[in-house]
N, C-alpha and C positions, 0 to 999 in steps of 0.2 A: 500319232494316233495309234499306229500298230504296236508301239512299245507299251502304251497304256493297256491295250487289250491283252497282251502277253502277261503283263504284270497282274492284271485282274484275274486272268485264268490261273496263274500261279498262286495268287492269294486265295482264291476259292478252293483250289486243290489242296493247298496246305491246311486250310481250315477244316475241310472234310477229313483229311488224314488225321488231324489232331483230335477231332471229336468223332472219329470213325466208330464203327460198331465193334464190340468186343464180345467174346464168348468165354465161358468158364470151362476149365478142363481140370478134372480130378487127377492128382498125381500121388503115387505111393509116397508115404512119408519118408521112408528110407532113401528113396531116390532123390526126393526134393532136398532133404537136409544134407545129403552127402555130395550131391553134384550141382543142383540148380540154385540153391540158396546163395551160394557164394558168387555166382555169375549174374543173377537177376537183381535188379534194383527196383523191383515193383513190390507193392504191398501184396499180401497173400492172406488167404482165409484158411483157418484150420477147423475141421469138424471133429469133435471129440467122440469118444465111445458112448457118451450120454447124449449125443446129437446136439450139443451146444455149438453155436456158430460164433467164432471169434475172429475178427479181422485184425491182422498184425501189421504194424508199420515196418517196412523192410529194414530201416536203419536203426531199429530199437531192439531187435531180438538177439539173443545170445543163448548158446547151448552149453551147459556145464553139468557134468555128471548125469547124463541122460535126462536132463530137465530143461525145458524151454522157458526162458525168462524174456518178457517183452512188455511193451505198452500196446494195448489193443482196444478194440471196441467190441462189446458183447451185445448181441441181440437178445432182448427179453420182451416177449410179446410184440408190441408195436414200438417199443422204445429201444434206443441204442445208447449204452452208457460206457464211458471210458473205464478201463480196468487195468490193473497191474497183473499180467499173466504169469503164472508159475504153474506149469503143467508137465507131468512126466511124459516122455515121448511114447510110452506104452499106452497112454490114455488118448492119444491122437489116432483117429480112424484114418483120415487122409487129409491132403492139402489141396485146396482149390486155387488155381491161378487164372488170371484173366489174360487172354491173348487176343491180339487184333484179328478181326474176321474180315479179310479182304473181300470175300464174295458178298457179304452182307453190306459192306460199305459201298461196293460197286453197284449193288442193287439199289441202294439209297440214292446214289448219285444219278443213276439212270431214271429212277422214279421221279426225282425232283426235276430233272431235265425234261422229262416227258410232260410233267405238269406245267412247267413254264412254257414249253412249246405249245401246248393246248390253249393256254391262256392267251398267248400271242396270236394264235390262229383265230380264236374267238373274237378278239378285239379287232383283228383285220377284217373279218367277215361282217362285223357290225359297223356298217358305214354311217348309220344314223344315230350313233350314241350307244347306250347300253343295250345288251341283248334282251333284257326284260323291261317292258314298259310298265313301271310301277304306277299305280293310281296316285294322283296328286292330292286326293282328299279321302277321308274315311267313307263318305257317302258313295264313292265309286266302287267300293268293295262289295256293296250289297246289290 
């Protein structure tokens, strides 16, 4: 029984870590393409000088002669369409990367835990069934 609890806790923690909260961080393009792009295996977003937003798949980009070539997704109003990206590095304003936000994930875990705790307390205090005694027919509402 104790092993099942440990396994369940590990499973819940792993799931929350996998779907945890992320936050975006703007990075200077020179720093990203010179240092971080070779180490990171995550997709990234570029913001152009014309304020276009293009999401780039990490394993498709290549830089040749100060030009970025990649497969990406471009936001246009409410639609996102796949595009073949060919953009000069001078036309990129900055790069956005997503990073795990441990504090927000912990807040989410605490919030869900508090909600579950309150539901358990409410059920325990309700010895005669549900907390709200709903009318059994429409005429009792009037």
